[in-house]
The first five atom37 places (N, CA, C, CB, O) and aatype in JSON, in Angstrom:
{
  "aatype": [12, 5, 5, 16, 14, 15, 15, 3, 10, 2, 8, 7, 3, 2, 17, 2, 14, 3, 10, 3, 3, 5, 11, 8, 15, 13, 19, 17, 1, 10, 0, 6, 3, 10, 9, 6, 19, 10, 5, 0, 11, 2, 11, 12, 1, 19, 10, 3, 19, 7, 4, 7, 16, 7, 5, 10, 16, 8, 5, 9, 0, 10, 1, 7, 0, 5, 19, 19, 7, 12, 3, 15, 15, 0, 16, 12, 9, 3, 5, 0, 11, 5, 5, 18, 14, 15, 10, 3, 13, 1, 11, 5, 3, 0, 8, 1, 13, 18, 3, 6, 5, 14, 13, 3, 0, 19, 13, 15, 2, 0, 0, 10, 8, 17, 9, 5, 15, 14, 1, 8, 18, 10, 14, 5, 5, 7, 14],
  "atom_mask": [
    [1, 1, 1, 1, 1],
    [1, 1, 1, 1, 1],
    [1, 1, 1, 1, 1],
    [1, 1, 1, 1, 1],
    [1, 1, 1, 1, 1],
    [1, 1, 1, 1, 1],
    [1, 1, 1, 1, 1],
    [1, 1, 1, 1, 1],
    [1, 1, 1, 1, 1],
    [1, 1, 1, 1, 1],
    [1, 1, 1, 1, 1],
    [1, 1, 1, 0, 1],
    [1, 1, 1, 1, 1],
    [1, 1, 1, 1, 1],
    [1, 1, 1, 1, 1],
    [1, 1, 1, 1, 1],
    [1, 1, 1, 1, 1],
    [1, 1, 1, 1, 1],
    [1, 1, 1, 1, 1],
    [1, 1, 1, 1, 1],
    [1, 1, 1, 1, 1],
    [1, 1, 1, 1, 1],
    [1, 1, 1, 1, 1],
    [1, 1, 1, 1, 1],
    [1, 1, 1, 1, 1],
    [1, 1, 1, 1, 1],
    [1, 1, 1, 1, 1],
    [1, 1, 1, 1, 1],
    [1, 1, 1, 1, 1],
    [1, 1, 1, 1, 1],
    [1, 1, 1, 1, 1],
    [1, 1, 1, 1, 1],
    [1, 1, 1, 1, 1],
    [1, 1, 1, 1, 1],
    [1, 1, 1, 1, 1],
    [1, 1, 1, 1, 1],
    [1, 1, 1, 1, 1],
    [1, 1, 1, 1, 1],
    [1, 1, 1, 1, 1],
    [1, 1, 1, 1, 1],
    [1, 1, 1, 1, 1],
    [1, 1, 1, 1, 1],
    [1, 1, 1, 1, 1],
    [1, 1, 1, 1, 1],
    [1, 1, 1, 1, 1],
    [1, 1, 1, 1, 1],
    [1, 1, 1, 1, 1],
    [1, 1, 1, 1, 1],
    [1, 1, 1, 1, 1],
    [1, 1, 1, 0, 1],
    [1, 1, 1, 1, 1],
    [1, 1, 1, 0, 1],
    [1, 1, 1, 1, 1],
    [1, 1, 1, 0, 1],
    [1, 1, 1, 1, 1],
    [1, 1, 1, 1, 1],
    [1, 1, 1, 1, 1],
    [1, 1, 1, 1, 1],
    [1, 1, 1, 1, 1],
    [1, 1, 1, 1, 1],
    [1, 1, 1, 1, 1],
    [1, 1, 1, 1, 1],
    [1, 1, 1, 1, 1],
    [1, 1, 1, 0, 1],
    [1, 1, 1, 1, 1],
    [1, 1, 1, 1, 1],
    [1, 1, 1, 1, 1],
    [1, 1, 1, 1, 1],
    [1, 1, 1, 0, 1],
    [1, 1, 1, 1, 1],
    [1, 1, 1, 1, 1],
    [1, 1, 1, 1, 1],
    [1, 1, 1, 1, 1],
    [1, 1, 1, 1, 1],
    [1, 1, 1, 1, 1],
    [1, 1, 1, 1, 1],
    [1, 1, 1, 1, 1],
    [1, 1, 1, 1, 1],
    [1, 1, 1, 1, 1],
    [1, 1, 1, 1, 1],
    [1, 1, 1, 1, 1],
    [1, 1, 1, 1, 1],
    [1, 1, 1, 1, 1],
    [1, 1, 1, 1, 1],
    [1, 1, 1, 1, 1],
    [1, 1, 1, 1, 1],
    [1, 1, 1, 1, 1],
    [1, 1, 1, 1, 1],
    [1, 1, 1, 1, 1],
    [1, 1, 1, 1, 1],
    [1, 1, 1, 1, 1],
    [1, 1, 1, 1, 1],
    [1, 1, 1, 1, 1],
    [1, 1, 1, 1, 1],
    [1, 1, 1, 1, 1],
    [1, 1, 1, 1, 1],
    [1, 1, 1, 1, 1],
    [1, 1, 1, 1, 1],
    [1, 1, 1, 1, 1],
    [1, 1, 1, 1, 1],
    [1, 1, 1, 1, 1],
    [1, 1, 1, 1, 1],
    [1, 1, 1, 1, 1],
    [1, 1, 1, 1, 1],
    [1, 1, 1, 1, 1],
    [1, 1, 1, 1, 1],
    [1, 1, 1, 1, 1],
    [1, 1, 1, 1, 1],
    [1, 1, 1, 1, 1],
    [1, 1, 1, 1, 1],
    [1, 1, 1, 1, 1],
    [1, 1, 1, 1, 1],
    [1, 1, 1, 1, 1],
    [1, 1, 1, 1, 1],
    [1, 1, 1, 1, 1],
    [1, 1, 1, 1, 1],
    [1, 1, 1, 1, 1],
    [1, 1, 1, 1, 1],
    [1, 1, 1, 1, 1],
    [1, 1, 1, 1, 1],
    [1, 1, 1, 1, 1],
    [1, 1, 1, 1, 1],
    [1, 1, 1, 1, 1],
    [1, 1, 1, 1, 1],
    [1, 1, 1, 1, 1],
    [1, 1, 1, 0, 1],
    [1, 1, 1, 1, 1]
  ],
  "atom_positions": [
    [[9.2, 12.03, 0.75], [9.4, 10.61, 0.5], [8.83, 10.27, -0.87], [8.74, 9.74, 1.6], [7.68, 10.59, -1.17]],
    [[9.64, 9.65, -1.69], [9.15, 9.21, -2.99], [8.29, 7.98, -2.79], [10.32, 8.93, -3.98], [8.64, 7.07, -2.04]],
    [[7.16, 7.94, -3.47], [6.26, 6.8, -3.33], [6.43, 5.86, -4.5], [4.8, 7.26, -3.23], [6.68, 6.28, -5.63]],
    [[6.29, 4.58, -4.21], [6.39, 3.57, -5.24], [5.04, 2.94, -5.44], [7.45, 2.5, -4.88], [4.16, 3.11, -4.6]],
    [[4.86, 2.22, -6.52], [3.54, 1.64, -6.81], [3.01, 0.77, -5.69], [3.62, 0.84, -8.08], [3.7, -0.13, -5.22]],
    [[1.77, 1.04, -5.27], [1.17, 0.25, -4.21], [0.47, -0.99, -4.73], [0.2, 1.09, -3.43], [-0.04, -1.78, -3.95]],
    [[0.44, -1.17, -6.03], [-0.26, -2.31, -6.6], [0.69, -3.41, -7.06], [-1.12, -1.87, -7.75], [0.25, -4.38, -7.67]],
    [[1.96, -3.28, -6.78], [2.93, -4.26, -7.22], [3.82, -4.65, -6.05], [3.78, -3.72, -8.4], [4.62, -3.84, -5.59]],
    [[3.68, -5.85, -5.57], [4.43, -6.31, -4.41], [5.92, -6.3, -4.63], [4.0, -7.69, -4.04], [6.67, -6.26, -3.66]],
    [[6.38, -6.32, -5.86], [7.81, -6.35, -6.13], [8.47, -5.0, -5.94], [8.05, -6.84, -7.52], [9.7, -4.91, -5.96]],
    [[7.7, -3.96, -5.75], [8.27, -2.62, -5.62], [8.5, -2.21, -4.18], [7.38, -1.63, -6.29], [9.02, -1.12, -3.93]],
    [[8.14, -3.01, -3.24], [8.32, -2.62, -1.85], [7.12, -1.87, -1.33], [0.0, 0.0, 0.0], [6.1, -1.74, -2.0]],
    [[7.26, -1.38, -0.11], [6.15, -0.68, 0.52], [6.67, 0.62, 1.11], [5.48, -1.56, 1.62], [6.97, 0.7, 2.31]],
    [[6.79, 1.62, 0.28], [7.32, 2.9, 0.71], [6.24, 3.97, 0.86], [8.37, 3.37, -0.25], [6.55, 5.16, 0.84]],
    [[5.0, 3.57, 0.99], [3.9, 4.51, 1.12], [3.82, 5.02, 2.55], [2.56, 3.86, 0.71], [4.08, 4.28, 3.5]],
    [[3.47, 6.27, 2.68], [3.32, 6.9, 3.99], [1.85, 7.23, 4.18], [4.22, 8.19, 4.11], [1.36, 8.21, 3.61]],
    [[1.11, 6.43, 4.98], [-0.33, 6.67, 5.11], [-0.68, 8.01, 5.73], [-0.93, 5.58, 5.93], [-1.69, 8.6, 5.37]],
    [[0.13, 8.51, 6.66], [-0.16, 9.8, 7.27], [-0.03, 10.93, 6.24], [0.79, 10.06, 8.47], [-0.86, 11.84, 6.19]],
    [[1.01, 10.85, 5.43], [1.18, 11.83, 4.36], [0.03, 11.75, 3.38], [2.53, 11.62, 3.64], [-0.48, 12.77, 2.92]],
    [[-0.38, 10.55, 3.06], [-1.49, 10.34, 2.13], [-2.77, 10.94, 2.68], [-1.68, 8.84, 1.86], [-3.53, 11.57, 1.94]],
    [[-3.03, 10.76, 3.97], [-4.25, 11.3, 4.59], [-4.21, 12.8, 4.75], [-4.47, 10.65, 5.93], [-5.25, 13.46, 4.67]],
    [[-3.02, 13.38, 4.99], [-2.94, 14.8, 5.28], [-2.64, 15.65, 4.04], [-1.88, 15.05, 6.31], [-3.47, 16.47, 3.65]],
    [[-1.5, 15.46, 3.43], [-1.09, 16.32, 2.32], [-1.64, 15.88, 0.97], [0.4, 16.36, 2.25], [-1.76, 16.7, 0.06]],
    [[-1.98, 14.61, 0.82], [-2.48, 14.13, -0.46], [-3.96, 13.78, -0.42], [-1.68, 12.91, -0.9], [-4.46, 13.06, -1.28]],
    [[-4.66, 14.28, 0.57], [-6.09, 13.97, 0.7], [-6.9, 14.49, -0.48], [-6.64, 14.56, 1.99], [-8.0, 14.0, -0.75]],
    [[-6.36, 15.48, -1.2], [-7.07, 16.0, -2.37], [-7.32, 14.89, -3.4], [-6.26, 17.15, -3.01], [-8.29, 14.96, -4.15]],
    [[-6.45, 13.89, -3.44], [-6.6, 12.82, -4.43], [-7.91, 12.07, -4.2], [-5.4, 11.85, -4.37], [-8.69, 11.87, -5.13]],
    [[-8.16, 11.66, -2.95], [-9.4, 10.94, -2.7], [-10.59, 11.88, -2.58], [-9.29, 10.11, -1.44], [-11.71, 11.5, -2.92]],
    [[-10.38, 13.11, -2.12], [-11.5, 14.06, -2.03], [-12.06, 14.41, -3.42], [-11.04, 15.35, -1.31], [-13.27, 14.54, -3.59]],
    [[-11.17, 14.55, -4.39], [-11.63, 14.85, -5.75], [-12.4, 13.69, -6.36], [-10.44, 15.21, -6.63], [-13.18, 13.88, -7.3]],
    [[-12.18, 12.5, -5.85], [-12.84, 11.31, -6.41], [-14.16, 10.99, -5.74], [-11.93, 10.11, -6.29], [-14.84, 10.06, -6.16]],
    [[-14.55, 11.74, -4.73], [-15.82, 11.45, -4.05], [-17.0, 11.48, -5.02], [-16.05, 12.46, -2.91], [-17.96, 10.72, -4.85]],
    [[-16.94, 12.35, -6.02], [-18.02, 12.4, -7.01], [-18.1, 11.13, -7.85], [-17.84, 13.6, -7.93], [-19.17, 10.79, -8.36]],
    [[-16.97, 10.44, -8.0], [-16.98, 9.19, -8.77], [-17.86, 8.13, -8.11], [-15.56, 8.66, -8.94], [-18.4, 7.25, -8.78]],
    [[-17.99, 8.21, -6.81], [-18.82, 7.24, -6.1], [-20.27, 7.37, -6.55], [-18.71, 7.44, -4.58], [-21.0, 6.38, -6.59]],
    [[-20.69, 8.58, -6.88], [-22.04, 8.78, -7.4], [-22.2, 8.05, -8.73], [-22.34, 10.27, -7.57], [-23.25, 7.45, -8.99]],
    [[-21.18, 8.11, -9.58], [-21.22, 7.41, -10.86], [-21.31, 5.9, -10.65], [-19.98, 7.77, -11.71], [-22.0, 5.19, -11.39]],
    [[-20.62, 5.41, -9.64], [-20.64, 3.99, -9.31], [-22.05, 3.52, -8.97], [-19.69, 3.7, -8.15], [-22.41, 2.37, -9.23]],
    [[-22.84, 4.39, -8.39], [-24.21, 4.09, -7.97], [-24.27, 2.88, -7.04], [-25.09, 3.84, -9.2], [-25.11, 1.99, -7.18]],
    [[-23.35, 2.87, -6.08], [-23.34, 1.8, -5.09], [-24.63, 1.84, -4.29], [-22.11, 1.92, -4.14], [-25.11, 2.91, -3.91]],
    [[-25.18, 0.66, -4.06], [-26.44, 0.6, -3.3], [-26.45, -0.63, -2.42], [-27.65, 0.6, -4.26], [-25.54, -1.45, -2.44]],
    [[-27.5, -0.73, -1.66], [-27.65, -1.81, -0.7], [-27.44, -3.18, -1.34], [-29.03, -1.75, -0.06], [-27.99, -3.47, -2.4]],
    [[-26.65, -3.99, -0.69], [-26.35, -5.38, -1.09], [-25.41, -5.49, -2.29], [-27.64, -6.08, -1.42], [-25.0, -6.6, -2.64]],
    [[-25.05, -4.38, -2.92], [-24.11, -4.42, -4.04], [-22.73, -4.76, -3.5], [-24.09, -3.07, -4.82], [-22.32, -4.22, -2.47]],
    [[-22.01, -5.64, -4.18], [-20.67, -6.05, -3.75], [-19.65, -5.34, -4.62], [-20.49, -7.61, -3.83], [-19.65, -5.49, -5.84]],
    [[-18.76, -4.54, -3.99], [-17.82, -3.69, -4.71], [-16.4, -3.97, -4.24], [-18.17, -2.2, -4.51], [-16.14, -4.11, -3.05]],
    [[-15.47, -4.05, -5.19], [-14.04, -4.16, -4.9], [-13.41, -2.8, -5.16], [-13.36, -5.27, -5.77], [-13.53, -2.25, -6.25]],
    [[-12.73, -2.26, -4.15], [-12.01, -0.99, -4.29], [-10.52, -1.32, -4.45], [-12.26, -0.05, -3.04], [-9.84, -1.64, -3.48]],
    [[-10.04, -1.23, -5.69], [-8.65, -1.56, -6.0], [-7.75, -0.37, -5.7], [-8.5, -1.98, -7.48], [-7.99, 0.74, -6.17]],
    [[-6.71, -0.61, -4.9], [-5.81, 0.46, -4.51], [-6.48, 1.4, -3.53], [0.0, 0.0, 0.0], [-6.41, 2.62, -3.68]],
    [[-7.11, 0.83, -2.52], [-7.96, 1.59, -1.59], [-7.18, 2.53, -0.68], [-8.74, 0.64, -0.73], [-7.77, 3.4, -0.05]],
    [[-5.86, 2.37, -0.61], [-5.08, 3.25, 0.26], [-5.53, 3.15, 1.7], [0.0, 0.0, 0.0], [-5.64, 2.05, 2.24]],
    [[-5.79, 4.29, 2.32], [-6.18, 4.3, 3.73], [-7.69, 4.21, 3.95], [-5.66, 5.54, 4.39], [-8.17, 4.36, 5.07]],
    [[-8.43, 3.96, 2.89], [-9.82, 3.56, 3.02], [-10.91, 4.62, 3.01], [0.0, 0.0, 0.0], [-12.07, 4.29, 3.25]],
    [[-10.59, 5.87, 2.75], [-11.63, 6.9, 2.79], [-12.74, 6.64, 1.79], [-11.02, 8.27, 2.53], [-13.92, 6.72, 2.13]],
    [[-12.37, 6.33, 0.55], [-13.4, 6.1, -0.46], [-14.1, 4.76, -0.25], [-12.79, 6.15, -1.87], [-15.29, 4.62, -0.55]],
    [[-13.38, 3.79, 0.27], [-13.99, 2.5, 0.61], [-15.1, 2.74, 1.63], [-12.92, 1.51, 1.18], [-16.19, 2.17, 1.53]],
    [[-14.81, 3.58, 2.59], [-15.79, 3.94, 3.63], [-17.0, 4.65, 3.01], [-15.13, 4.84, 4.7], [-18.14, 4.35, 3.36]],
    [[-16.75, 5.58, 2.09], [-17.84, 6.3, 1.43], [-18.74, 5.35, 0.64], [-17.27, 7.38, 0.49], [-19.96, 5.51, 0.63]],
    [[-18.14, 4.36, 0.0], [-18.93, 3.37, -0.74], [-19.78, 2.56, 0.23], [-18.0, 2.43, -1.56], [-20.95, 2.29, -0.04]],
    [[-19.19, 2.17, 1.36], [-19.91, 1.39, 2.37], [-21.09, 2.18, 2.95], [-18.96, 0.96, 3.49], [-22.13, 1.6, 3.26]],
    [[-20.93, 3.48, 3.11], [-22.01, 4.32, 3.64], [-23.24, 4.3, 2.74], [-21.53, 5.74, 3.82], [-24.35, 4.6, 3.2]],
    [[-23.07, 3.97, 1.49], [-24.2, 3.89, 0.55], [-24.86, 2.52, 0.57], [-23.73, 4.2, -0.86], [-25.77, 2.25, -0.21]],
    [[-24.4, 1.66, 1.47], [-25.03, 0.36, 1.65], [-24.34, -0.8, 0.97], [0.0, 0.0, 0.0], [-24.76, -1.95, 1.12]],
    [[-23.3, -0.52, 0.21], [-22.6, -1.59, -0.51], [-21.76, -2.43, 0.44], [-21.72, -1.01, -1.62], [-21.28, -1.95, 1.47]],
    [[-21.58, -3.68, 0.08], [-20.63, -4.56, 0.76], [-19.32, -4.39, 0.01], [-21.12, -6.09, 0.8], [-19.17, -4.88, -1.11]],
    [[-18.38, -3.69, 0.61], [-17.17, -3.31, -0.1], [-15.94, -3.98, 0.49], [-17.01, -1.79, -0.08], [-15.83, -4.14, 1.71]],
    [[-15.03, -4.37, -0.39], [-13.74, -4.92, -0.01], [-12.69, -3.94, -0.52], [-13.52, -6.37, -0.59], [-12.63, -3.65, -1.71]],
    [[-11.86, -3.43, 0.39], [-10.76, -2.55, 0.01], [-9.5, -3.39, -0.14], [0.0, 0.0, 0.0], [-9.16, -4.16, 0.75]],
    [[-8.81, -3.24, -1.27], [-7.62, -4.02, -1.55], [-6.48, -3.09, -1.95], [-7.9, -5.06, -2.67], [-6.65, -2.19, -2.77]],
    [[-5.32, -3.33, -1.34], [-4.12, -2.57, -1.68], [-2.92, -3.47, -1.37], [-4.05, -1.2, -0.88], [-2.98, -4.3, -0.46]],
    [[-1.85, -3.3, -2.11], [-0.67, -4.13, -1.84], [0.24, -3.52, -0.78], [0.12, -4.35, -3.12], [1.22, -4.14, -0.38]],
    [[-0.06, -2.32, -0.33], [0.74, -1.66, 0.69], [0.24, -2.04, 2.09], [0.7, -0.13, 0.5], [-0.88, -1.71, 2.46]],
    [[1.08, -2.72, 2.84], [0.73, -3.11, 4.21], [0.49, -1.89, 5.09], [1.83, -3.99, 4.81], [-0.41, -1.91, 5.94]],
    [[1.28, -0.84, 4.92], [1.11, 0.35, 5.76], [-0.22, 1.03, 5.49], [2.27, 1.34, 5.54], [-0.87, 1.52, 6.41]],
    [[-0.62, 1.06, 4.24], [-1.91, 1.68, 3.9], [-3.06, 0.83, 4.44], [-2.05, 1.85, 2.37], [-4.02, 1.37, 5.0]],
    [[-2.98, -0.47, 4.27], [-4.03, -1.36, 4.76], [-4.12, -1.3, 6.28], [-3.78, -2.8, 4.31], [-5.22, -1.28, 6.84]],
    [[-2.99, -1.26, 6.96], [-3.01, -1.14, 8.42], [-3.73, 0.12, 8.86], [-1.58, -1.15, 8.98], [-4.54, 0.09, 9.79]],
    [[-3.43, 1.24, 8.19], [-4.09, 2.51, 8.52], [-5.6, 2.43, 8.23], [-3.46, 3.68, 7.72], [-6.41, 2.91, 9.03]],
    [[-5.96, 1.83, 7.11], [-7.38, 1.69, 6.75], [-8.12, 0.87, 7.81], [-7.52, 1.03, 5.36], [-9.22, 1.23, 8.21]],
    [[-7.51, -0.22, 8.26], [-8.13, -1.06, 9.28], [-8.28, -0.33, 10.6], [-7.31, -2.33, 9.49], [-9.25, -0.54, 11.33]],
    [[-7.32, 0.54, 10.93], [-7.42, 1.33, 12.17], [-8.54, 2.36, 12.06], [-6.08, 2.04, 12.47], [-9.3, 2.55, 13.01]],
    [[-8.65, 3.01, 10.91], [-9.66, 4.06, 10.73], [-11.07, 3.5, 10.57], [-9.31, 4.9, 9.53], [-12.04, 4.11, 11.02]],
    [[-11.18, 2.34, 9.92], [-12.5, 1.76, 9.61], [-12.49, 0.26, 9.96], [-12.87, 1.97, 8.1], [-12.52, -0.58, 9.07]],
    [[-12.45, -0.05, 11.24], [-12.29, -1.45, 11.66], [-13.44, -2.38, 11.26], [-12.13, -1.51, 13.14], [-13.26, -3.6, 11.25]],
    [[-14.58, -1.85, 10.94], [-15.7, -2.71, 10.56], [-15.69, -3.1, 9.08], [-17.01, -2.02, 10.9], [-16.49, -3.93, 8.65]],
    [[-14.79, -2.5, 8.3], [-14.73, -2.8, 6.86], [-13.71, -3.88, 6.57], [-14.41, -1.53, 6.07], [-12.8, -4.14, 7.37]],
    [[-13.85, -4.5, 5.42], [-13.0, -5.6, 4.97], [-11.87, -5.04, 4.1], [-13.82, -6.66, 4.18], [-12.1, -4.65, 2.96]],
    [[-10.66, -4.99, 4.65], [-9.48, -4.53, 3.92], [-8.5, -5.68, 3.79], [-8.82, -3.33, 4.63], [-8.28, -6.44, 4.74]],
    [[-7.92, -5.81, 2.6], [-7.0, -6.91, 2.33], [-5.73, -6.42, 1.66], [-7.68, -7.98, 1.47], [-5.78, -5.63, 0.71]],
    [[-4.6, -6.88, 2.16], [-3.32, -6.6, 1.53], [-3.11, -7.64, 0.44], [-2.13, -6.61, 2.58], [-2.9, -8.82, 0.72]],
    [[-3.17, -7.18, -0.8], [-3.0, -8.12, -1.9], [-2.65, -7.36, -3.18], [-4.28, -8.95, -2.1], [-3.03, -6.21, -3.36]],
    [[-1.93, -8.02, -4.05], [-1.54, -7.47, -5.34], [-2.73, -7.57, -6.29], [-0.31, -8.21, -5.91], [-3.43, -8.58, -6.32]],
    [[-2.95, -6.54, -7.07], [-4.1, -6.5, -7.99], [-4.04, -7.6, -9.05], [-4.17, -5.14, -8.67], [-5.08, -8.1, -9.48]],
    [[-2.85, -7.99, -9.46], [-2.73, -9.06, -10.46], [-3.1, -10.42, -9.89], [-1.31, -9.1, -11.0], [-3.51, -11.32, -10.64]],
    [[-2.96, -10.58, -8.6], [-3.16, -11.9, -8.01], [-4.41, -11.97, -7.11], [-1.94, -12.29, -7.2], [-4.63, -12.97, -6.44]],
    [[-5.2, -10.92, -7.11], [-6.37, -10.89, -6.23], [-7.37, -11.96, -6.64], [-7.03, -9.51, -6.26], [-7.65, -12.16, -7.82]],
    [[-7.9, -12.64, -5.63], [-8.92, -13.66, -5.87], [-9.9, -13.62, -4.71], [-8.28, -15.09, -6.03], [-9.51, -13.43, -3.56]],
    [[-11.15, -13.81, -5.03], [-12.18, -13.92, -3.99], [-13.18, -14.97, -4.45], [-12.88, -12.53, -3.73], [-13.48, -15.09, -5.64]],
    [[-13.69, -15.72, -3.51], [-14.66, -16.78, -3.81], [-15.97, -16.23, -4.38], [-14.96, -17.6, -2.54], [-16.61, -16.87, -5.22]],
    [[-16.35, -15.05, -3.93], [-17.63, -14.45, -4.34], [-17.4, -13.43, -5.45], [-18.33, -13.78, -3.12], [-16.4, -12.71, -5.43]],
    [[-18.31, -13.35, -6.42], [-18.17, -12.34, -7.49], [-18.47, -10.94, -6.96], [-19.1, -12.68, -8.67], [-19.14, -10.76, -5.95]],
    [[-17.97, -9.96, -7.67], [-18.24, -8.56, -7.37], [-19.19, -7.99, -8.42], [-16.92, -7.73, -7.31], [-19.14, -8.38, -9.59]],
    [[-20.04, -7.07, -8.0], [-20.95, -6.4, -8.92], [-20.25, -5.25, -9.64], [-22.17, -5.88, -8.17], [-20.63, -4.87, -10.74]],
    [[-19.22, -4.69, -9.0], [-18.49, -3.57, -9.58], [-17.08, -3.51, -9.01], [-19.23, -2.24, -9.33], [-16.82, -3.98, -7.9]],
    [[-16.19, -2.93, -9.79], [-14.82, -2.67, -9.34], [-14.62, -1.16, -9.43], [-13.74, -3.45, -10.21], [-14.92, -0.53, -10.44]],
    [[-14.11, -0.6, -8.34], [-13.86, 0.84, -8.26], [-12.36, 1.03, -8.05], [-14.69, 1.5, -7.09], [-11.72, 0.27, -7.34]],
    [[-11.81, 2.05, -8.68], [-10.4, 2.37, -8.46], [-10.2, 3.86, -8.69], [-9.48, 1.54, -9.39], [-10.67, 4.42, -9.68]],
    [[-9.49, 4.47, -7.79], [-9.14, 5.88, -7.92], [-7.63, 6.02, -7.75], [-9.91, 6.75, -6.89], [-7.08, 5.65, -6.72]],
    [[-6.99, 6.56, -8.77], [-5.55, 6.86, -8.71], [-4.7, 5.64, -8.35], [-5.31, 7.96, -7.71], [-3.73, 5.76, -7.6]],
    [[-5.06, 4.48, -8.89], [-4.27, 3.28, -8.6], [-3.9, 2.51, -9.86], [-5.03, 2.38, -7.65], [-2.84, 1.88, -9.9]],
    [[-4.74, 2.53, -10.86], [-4.51, 1.67, -12.02], [-3.21, 2.0, -12.76], [-5.67, 1.79, -12.97], [-2.6, 1.11, -13.35]],
    [[-2.78, 3.24, -12.72], [-1.54, 3.6, -13.41], [-0.3, 3.01, -12.73], [-1.41, 5.11, -13.47], [0.77, 2.99, -13.32]],
    [[-0.44, 2.52, -11.48], [0.68, 1.87, -10.79], [0.78, 0.38, -11.13], [0.54, 2.05, -9.28], [1.79, -0.25, -10.84]],
    [[-0.25, -0.16, -11.71], [-0.28, -1.6, -11.98], [0.44, -1.88, -13.29], [-1.75, -2.14, -12.03], [0.06, -1.37, -14.35]],
    [[1.47, -2.7, -13.21], [2.24, -3.04, -14.4], [1.45, -3.94, -15.33], [3.55, -3.71, -14.01], [0.47, -4.56, -14.93]],
    [[1.9, -3.99, -16.55], [1.3, -4.87, -17.55], [1.32, -6.31, -17.07], [2.03, -4.74, -18.9], [2.3, -6.75, -16.45]],
    [[0.25, -7.05, -17.34], [0.22, -8.46, -16.91], [1.36, -9.3, -17.48], [-1.09, -9.08, -17.31], [1.67, -10.36, -16.93]],
    [[1.98, -8.87, -18.56], [3.05, -9.67, -19.14], [4.21, -9.85, -18.15], [3.56, -9.01, -20.42], [4.96, -10.82, -18.27]],
    [[4.35, -8.95, -17.19], [5.4, -9.07, -16.18], [5.14, -10.26, -15.24], [5.51, -7.78, -15.38], [6.04, -10.7, -14.53]],
    [[3.93, -10.75, -15.25], [3.54, -11.81, -14.31], [3.33, -13.15, -14.99], [2.28, -11.42, -13.59], [3.1, -14.16, -14.33]],
    [[3.42, -13.16, -16.31], [3.22, -14.41, -17.03], [4.51, -15.22, -17.04], [2.74, -14.13, -18.46], [5.6, -14.65, -17.09]],
    [[4.39, -16.56, -16.98], [5.61, -17.39, -17.02], [6.31, -17.23, -18.37], [5.27, -18.89, -16.77], [5.66, -17.06, -19.4]],
    [[7.6, -17.27, -18.34], [8.38, -17.19, -19.57], [8.12, -18.4, -20.43], [9.89, -17.06, -19.27], [8.06, -19.52, -19.92]],
    [[7.96, -18.19, -21.72], [7.67, -19.31, -22.63], [8.81, -19.47, -23.63], [6.33, -19.08, -23.37], [9.25, -18.5, -24.24]],
    [[9.26, -20.68, -23.78], [10.24, -21.03, -24.79], [11.57, -20.34, -24.62], [0.0, 0.0, 0.0], [11.77, -19.55, -23.7]],
    [[12.49, -20.64, -25.53], [13.83, -20.04, -25.49], [13.86, -18.63, -26.01], [14.8, -20.86, -26.26], [14.92, -18.0, -26.03]]
  ]
}
């Protein structure tokens, strides 16, 4: 199955969470060391952009951080909520994400390249 960008609601939702967890697990497993760089700690508020099925979101939470996993793929978010029901996962586009509370850090693994330039979301100006 060809996958489409999970960070852009206009592209549809063709992600396969089971395939992501089984055959593509190397993507999130290779990024586990990045969590050390993040230095997530108790009470730190972290946004995980393009969280997929939530493995790294869970790893960040284990370090004591208050983490929000965000992905525009409903199938990925549904799987993340099933696997980690105590964590906060939200289906939302990265360009339009908003939260009342500030974040101390933003984490993203293998998602930013799917996010289109913001110019695609700006209103057209003039003739």
